[in-house]
VODO-548166 format. One record per residue: residue number from 0; x, y, z of N, C-alpha, C in turn. Coordinates in Angstrom, 3 decimals. Layout:
# VODO-548166
{site NUM; {X; Y; Z}; {X; Y; Z}; {X; Y; Z}}
...
//
This chain:
# VODO-548166
{site 0; {-7.632; -10.808; -32.135}; {-8.609; -11.542; -31.373}; {-8.441; -13.044; -31.651}}
{site 1; {-8.415; -13.838; -30.606}; {-8.168; -15.271; -30.744}; {-9.468; -16.058; -30.837}}
{site 2; {-9.582; -16.879; -31.874}; {-10.726; -17.797; -31.937}; {-10.308; -19.136; -31.329}}
{site 3; {-11.239; -20.061; -31.254}; {-10.949; -21.342; -30.607}; {-9.787; -22.077; -31.271}}
{site 4; {-9.721; -22.037; -32.597}; {-8.615; -22.703; -33.294}; {-7.270; -22.085; -32.914}}
{site 5; {-7.237; -20.759; -32.761}; {-6.009; -20.082; -32.331}; {-5.610; -20.537; -30.927}}
{site 6; {-6.601; -20.628; -30.035}; {-6.338; -21.058; -28.651}; {-5.731; -22.456; -28.653}}
{site 7; {-6.339; -23.364; -29.417}; {-5.839; -24.746; -29.494}; {-4.411; -24.762; -30.037}}
{site 8; {-4.168; -24.010; -31.090}; {-2.831; -23.982; -31.705}; {-1.778; -23.437; -30.736}}
{site 9; {-2.074; -22.334; -30.087}; {-1.105; -21.713; -29.169}; {-0.864; -22.577; -27.932}}
{site 10; {-1.926; -23.177; -27.397}; {-1.759; -24.025; -26.224}; {-1.021; -25.319; -26.576}}
{site 11; {-1.315; -25.889; -27.721}; {-0.624; -27.100; -28.156}; {0.881; -26.839; -28.262}}
{site 12; {1.244; -25.714; -28.843}; {2.652; -25.348; -28.954}; {3.286; -25.164; -27.570}}
{site 13; {2.566; -24.491; -26.672}; {3.046; -24.293; -25.295}; {3.276; -25.644; -24.607}}
{site 14; {2.326; -26.544; -24.740}; {2.450; -27.854; -24.097}; {3.633; -28.641; -24.666}}
{site 15; {3.788; -28.630; -25.982}; {4.937; -29.315; -26.607}; {6.254; -28.760; -26.062}}
{site 16; {6.320; -27.440; -25.953}; {7.540; -26.792; -25.456}; {7.807; -27.097; -23.989}}
{site 17; {6.797; -27.619; -23.295}; {6.946; -27.955; -21.879}; {6.914; -29.462; -21.637}}
{site 18; {7.300; -30.226; -22.650}; {7.508; -31.654; -22.486}; {6.290; -32.545; -22.628}}
{site 19; {5.193; -32.016; -23.120}; {3.995; -32.833; -23.306}; {3.988; -33.479; -24.682}}
{site 20; {3.479; -34.688; -24.730}; {3.182; -35.341; -25.995}; {1.736; -34.987; -26.323}}
{site 21; {1.483; -34.499; -27.512}; {0.123; -34.155; -27.928}; {-0.502; -35.392; -28.556}}
{site 22; {-1.543; -35.892; -27.926}; {-2.226; -37.083; -28.398}; {-3.355; -36.711; -29.349}}
{site 23; {-3.990; -35.581; -29.069}; {-5.090; -35.129; -29.907}; {-5.140; -33.608; -29.876}}
{site 24; {-5.371; -33.013; -31.036}; {-5.537; -31.574; -31.156}; {-6.567; -31.342; -32.258}}
{site 25; {-7.767; -30.911; -31.861}; {-8.872; -30.782; -32.812}; {-9.162; -29.328; -33.153}}
{site 26; {-9.713; -29.130; -34.339}; {-10.192; -27.794; -34.689}; {-11.703; -27.755; -34.490}}
{site 27; {-12.305; -26.619; -34.764}; {-13.738; -26.444; -34.485}; {-14.624; -27.266; -35.413}}
{site 28; {-14.068; -27.859; -36.456}; {-14.853; -28.710; -37.357}; {-14.958; -30.142; -36.837}}
{site 29; {-14.196; -30.458; -35.790}; {-14.143; -31.818; -35.251}; {-14.851; -31.899; -33.910}}
{site 30; {-15.409; -33.059; -33.625}; {-16.077; -33.308; -32.345}; {-15.126; -34.024; -31.403}}
{site 31; {-15.240; -33.703; -30.124}; {-14.433; -34.376; -29.116}; {-13.669; -33.400; -28.263}}
{site 32; {-12.817; -33.946; -27.417}; {-11.984; -33.131; -26.533}; {-10.990; -32.372; -27.407}}
{site 33; {-10.889; -31.078; -27.188}; {-10.066; -30.232; -28.061}; {-8.596; -30.616; -28.043}}
{site 34; {-8.037; -30.818; -26.850}; {-6.625; -31.194; -26.728}; {-6.500; -32.305; -25.692}}
{site 35; {-5.750; -33.330; -26.054}; {-5.360; -34.358; -25.093}; {-3.836; -34.377; -25.113}}
{site 36; {-3.241; -34.153; -23.956}; {-1.781; -34.056; -23.857}; {-1.294; -34.842; -22.648}}
{site 37; {-0.160; -35.508; -22.798}; {0.377; -36.368; -21.750}; {1.821; -35.974; -21.443}}
{site 38; {2.135; -35.874; -20.158}; {3.516; -35.574; -19.762}; {4.160; -36.740; -19.012}}
{site 39; {3.542; -37.927; -19.101}; {4.072; -39.102; -18.415}; {3.420; -39.311; -17.066}}
{site 40; {3.215; -38.240; -16.342}; {2.585; -38.310; -15.019}; {1.070; -38.111; -15.116}}
{site 41; {0.655; -37.164; -15.958}; {-0.763; -36.834; -16.110}; {-1.152; -36.807; -17.581}}
{site 42; {-2.404; -37.115; -17.839}; {-2.974; -36.950; -19.174}; {-4.056; -35.882; -19.052}}
{site 43; {-3.805; -34.754; -19.701}; {-4.729; -33.617; -19.645}; {-5.740; -33.693; -20.780}}
{site 44; {-7.000; -33.477; -20.426}; {-8.107; -33.397; -21.366}; {-8.585; -31.949; -21.285}}
{site 45; {-8.369; -31.207; -22.366}; {-8.530; -29.752; -22.325}; {-9.627; -29.289; -23.278}}
{site 46; {-10.569; -28.554; -22.738}; {-11.635; -27.930; -23.523}; {-11.245; -26.478; -23.745}}
{site 47; {-11.205; -26.046; -25.007}; {-10.791; -24.690; -25.354}; {-11.980; -23.859; -25.834}}
{site 48; {-11.915; -22.571; -25.544}; {-12.915; -21.611; -26.016}; {-12.191; -20.367; -26.493}}
{site 49; {-12.746; -19.709; -27.505}; {-12.139; -18.506; -28.056}; {-12.867; -17.250; -27.619}}
{site 50; {-12.392; -16.113; -28.131}; {-13.035; -14.838; -27.809}; {-13.838; -14.291; -28.984}}
{site 51; {-13.811; -15.013; -30.106}; {-14.593; -14.660; -31.284}; {-14.861; -15.932; -32.069}}
{site 52; {-15.762; -15.858; -33.013}; {-16.092; -17.018; -33.833}; {-14.936; -17.366; -34.769}}
{site 53; {-14.781; -18.643; -35.042}; {-13.770; -19.102; -35.988}; {-14.362; -19.282; -37.382}}
{site 54; {-15.651; -19.067; -37.495}; {-16.351; -19.298; -38.765}; {-16.607; -17.970; -39.475}}
{site 55; {-15.971; -17.814; -40.617}; {-16.037; -16.549; -41.354}; {-17.448; -16.158; -41.780}}
{site 56; {-18.333; -17.124; -41.961}; {-19.682; -16.828; -42.443}; {-20.657; -16.394; -41.340}}
{site 57; {-20.212; -16.374; -40.081}; {-21.115; -16.015; -38.986}; {-21.051; -14.520; -38.673}}
{site 58; {-22.114; -14.028; -38.048}; {-22.188; -12.614; -37.663}; {-21.169; -12.266; -36.585}}
{site 59; {-20.724; -13.248; -35.806}; {-19.782; -12.997; -34.707}; {-18.325; -13.016; -35.164}}
{site 60; {-18.065; -13.428; -36.389}; {-16.682; -13.543; -36.855}; {-15.964; -12.202; -36.714}}
{site 61; {-14.826; -12.217; -36.021}; {-14.025; -11.021; -35.847}; {-14.529; -10.063; -34.783}}
{site 62; {-15.652; -10.391; -34.156}; {-16.220; -9.544; -33.105}; {-16.137; -10.291; -31.776}}
{site 63; {-15.849; -9.563; -30.728}; {-15.744; -10.190; -29.405}; {-17.096; -10.717; -28.951}}
{site 64; {-17.080; -11.878; -28.314}; {-18.300; -12.420; -27.740}; {-18.788; -11.503; -26.622}}
{site 65; {-20.106; -11.421; -26.458}; {-20.667; -10.612; -25.373}; {-20.691; -11.433; -24.080}}
{site 66; {-21.103; -10.805; -22.999}; {-21.040; -11.455; -21.681}; {-21.907; -12.715; -21.615}}
{site 67; {-23.032; -12.745; -22.296}; {-23.882; -13.948; -22.297}; {-23.206; -15.096; -23.031}}
{site 68; {-22.552; -14.780; -24.130}; {-21.835; -15.813; -24.881}; {-20.630; -16.326; -24.091}}
{site 69; {-19.929; -15.416; -23.428}; {-18.793; -15.823; -22.589}; {-19.279; -16.768; -21.493}}
{site 70; {-20.370; -16.406; -20.821}; {-20.939; -17.269; -19.782}; {-21.269; -18.646; -20.357}}
{site 71; {-21.947; -18.664; -21.491}; {-22.350; -19.912; -22.127}; {-21.134; -20.776; -22.464}}
{site 72; {-20.107; -20.180; -23.038}; {-18.915; -20.945; -23.419}; {-18.179; -21.494; -22.199}}
{site 73; {-18.032; -20.680; -21.169}; {-17.354; -21.144; -19.960}; {-18.168; -22.250; -19.287}}
{site 74; {-19.485; -22.079; -19.237}; {-20.346; -23.111; -18.635}; {-20.187; -24.438; -19.376}}
{site 75; {-20.169; -24.390; -20.692}; {-20.000; -25.613; -21.488}; {-18.623; -26.241; -21.264}}
{site 76; {-17.597; -25.411; -21.172}; {-16.243; -25.932; -20.944}; {-16.135; -26.601; -19.576}}
{site 77; {-16.707; -25.969; -18.570}; {-16.668; -26.552; -17.224}; {-17.470; -27.846; -17.170}}
{site 78; {-18.636; -27.861; -17.792}; {-19.456; -29.074; -17.796}; {-18.722; -30.217; -18.518}}
{site 79; {-18.104; -29.916; -19.654}; {-17.334; -30.940; -20.367}; {-16.203; -31.465; -19.482}}
{site 80; {-15.573; -30.566; -18.734}; {-14.487; -30.970; -17.826}; {-15.007; -31.834; -16.688}}
{site 81; {-16.188; -31.510; -16.187}; {-16.780; -32.322; -15.118}; {-17.071; -33.735; -15.613}}
{site 82; {-17.475; -33.873; -16.859}; {-17.688; -35.208; -17.436}; {-16.383; -35.995; -17.470}}
{site 83; {-15.303; -35.321; -17.838}; {-13.979; -35.967; -17.863}; {-13.590; -36.411; -16.463}}
{site 84; {-13.764; -35.524; -15.497}; {-13.420; -35.844; -14.104}; {-14.214; -37.058; -13.632}}
{site 85; {-15.487; -37.116; -14.007}; {-16.353; -38.229; -13.588}; {-16.002; -39.540; -14.275}}
{site 86; {-15.658; -39.491; -15.562}; {-15.421; -40.734; -16.313}; {-13.977; -41.230; -16.245}}
{site 87; {-13.033; -40.346; -15.908}; {-11.614; -40.711; -15.790}; {-11.119; -41.592; -16.954}}
{site 88; {-11.116; -41.056; -18.180}; {-10.722; -41.874; -19.340}; {-9.286; -42.399; -19.293}}
{site 89; {-8.414; -41.773; -18.526}; {-7.031; -42.254; -18.402}; {-6.757; -42.734; -16.980}}
{site 90; {-7.812; -43.150; -16.294}; {-7.655; -43.632; -14.931}; {-7.127; -42.550; -14.006}}
{site 91; {-6.219; -42.932; -13.143}; {-5.695; -41.985; -12.151}; {-4.820; -40.896; -12.771}}
{site 92; {-4.404; -41.062; -14.039}; {-3.614; -40.039; -14.729}; {-4.483; -38.884; -15.238}}
{site 93; {-5.795; -39.065; -15.219}; {-6.715; -38.087; -15.808}; {-6.680; -36.746; -15.087}}
{site 94; {-6.505; -35.681; -15.868}; {-6.611; -34.299; -15.377}; {-7.451; -33.522; -16.384}}
{site 95; {-8.406; -32.756; -15.883}; {-9.242; -31.936; -16.753}; {-8.767; -30.491; -16.709}}
{site 96; {-8.922; -29.806; -17.836}; {-8.499; -28.413; -17.914}; {-9.352; -27.662; -18.929}}
{site 97; {-9.350; -26.347; -18.780}; {-9.979; -25.488; -19.777}; {-8.945; -24.476; -20.241}}
{site 98; {-9.099; -24.045; -21.485}; {-8.210; -23.035; -22.059}; {-9.087; -21.894; -22.550}}
{site 99; {-8.793; -20.704; -22.046}; {-9.605; -19.535; -22.357}; {-8.723; -18.375; -22.802}}
{site 100; {-9.293; -17.476; -23.597}; {-8.532; -16.274; -23.940}; {-8.427; -15.371; -22.722}}
{site 101; {-7.311; -14.706; -22.593}; {-7.092; -13.792; -21.471}; {-7.797; -12.470; -21.792}}
{site 102; {-9.092; -12.408; -21.442}; {-9.856; -11.176; -21.627}; {-10.481; -10.801; -20.286}}
{site 103; {-10.846; -9.561; -20.142}; {-11.494; -9.111; -18.908}; {-12.790; -9.888; -18.682}}
{site 104; {-13.585; -10.042; -19.728}; {-14.857; -10.756; -19.600}; {-14.693; -12.199; -19.145}}
{site 105; {-13.735; -12.899; -19.725}; {-13.494; -14.292; -19.338}; {-12.960; -14.376; -17.911}}
{site 106; {-12.045; -13.468; -17.563}; {-11.491; -13.459; -16.200}; {-12.590; -13.182; -15.169}}
{site 107; {-13.444; -12.191; -15.446}; {-14.518; -11.838; -14.510}; {-15.501; -12.994; -14.349}}
{site 108; {-15.861; -13.629; -15.433}; {-16.820; -14.736; -15.360}; {-16.246; -15.913; -14.587}}
{site 109; {-15.003; -16.253; -14.840}; {-14.396; -17.390; -14.143}; {-14.196; -17.081; -12.662}}
{site 110; {-13.958; -15.831; -12.349}; {-13.759; -15.426; -10.954}; {-14.974; -15.774; -10.092}}
{site 111; {-16.169; -15.774; -10.673}; {-17.389; -16.057; -9.909}; {-17.458; -17.506; -9.425}}
{site 112; {-16.644; -18.386; -10.015}; {-16.644; -19.799; -9.611}; {-15.232; -20.288; -9.250}}
{site 113; {-14.351; -19.372; -8.950}; {-12.942; -19.696; -8.667}; {-12.795; -20.794; -7.606}}
{site 114; {-13.546; -20.696; -6.501}; {-13.432; -21.686; -5.418}; {-13.826; -23.076; -5.920}}
{site 115; {-14.910; -23.155; -6.663}; {-15.361; -24.445; -7.198}; {-14.357; -25.022; -8.193}}
{site 116; {-13.769; -24.166; -9.013}; {-12.752; -24.611; -9.979}; {-11.597; -25.283; -9.231}}
{site 117; {-11.163; -24.663; -8.158}; {-10.066; -25.232; -7.364}; {-10.481; -26.551; -6.713}}
{site 118; {-11.718; -26.603; -6.183}; {-12.192; -27.832; -5.543}; {-12.276; -28.983; -6.538}}
{site 119; {-12.614; -28.680; -7.773}; {-12.677; -29.713; -8.816}; {-11.285; -30.167; -9.257}}
{site 120; {-10.270; -29.377; -8.937}; {-8.924; -29.682; -9.413}; {-8.770; -29.363; -10.890}}
{site 121; {-9.592; -28.445; -11.379}; {-9.602; -28.077; -12.789}; {-8.489; -27.067; -13.074}}
{site 122; {-7.640; -27.401; -14.013}; {-6.552; -26.499; -14.406}; {-7.091; -25.510; -15.428}}
{site 123; {-6.608; -24.269; -15.340}; {-7.020; -23.226; -16.282}; {-5.782; -22.715; -17.008}}
{site 124; {-5.860; -22.703; -18.332}; {-4.827; -22.112; -19.167}; {-5.383; -20.816; -19.732}}
{site 125; {-4.697; -19.706; -19.468}; {-5.063; -18.407; -20.029}; {-4.169; -18.158; -21.227}}
{site 126; {-4.784; -17.972; -22.390}; {-4.024; -17.859; -23.628}; {-4.096; -16.436; -24.171}}
{site 127; {-2.930; -15.899; -24.474}; {-2.802; -14.591; -25.109}; {-2.041; -14.780; -26.422}}
{site 128; {-1.977; -13.726; -27.198}; {-1.294; -13.782; -28.486}; {0.137; -14.286; -28.344}}
{site 129; {0.849; -13.837; -27.325}; {2.268; -14.138; -27.189}; {2.636; -15.082; -26.047}}
{site 130; {1.663; -15.438; -25.187}; {2.025; -16.304; -24.059}; {0.823; -17.072; -23.529}}
{site 131; {1.153; -18.098; -22.738}; {0.149; -18.912; -22.046}; {0.497; -18.878; -20.555}}
{site 132; {-0.516; -18.633; -19.724}; {-0.345; -18.629; -18.285}; {-1.174; -19.780; -17.723}}
{site 133; {-0.613; -20.494; -16.762}; {-1.313; -21.632; -16.154}; {-1.741; -21.310; -14.740}}
{site 134; {-2.930; -21.757; -14.388}; {-3.441; -21.662; -13.006}; {-3.766; -23.033; -12.515}}
//
């Protein structure tokens, strides 16, 4: 099961392997945009969410988030991305994205807003143990 730190680590590696310079990569103990990556043409500001808690002392550690938690995490990621889209921290190079674990719950929840995600121009990275898929 992937926690947020795992998602950030796997996506950062994927981006590096695809020609991106990693400007920022944060863990769950840090505040701010989880990943900032630049490929020369675009600067991506990526909000990541996991499928379980990254904190060993919590009741959710090692257990999959339920549907309410998945909704809450996706809503927060989308809202953070909308702030990026509105503020354009890298000017016209700014691109917002979210990174989520490839789970049925996350896929089903995101499907309910698929049209809006596309209209926002929000990129979605689906992260699995062995691969990353981009939408």
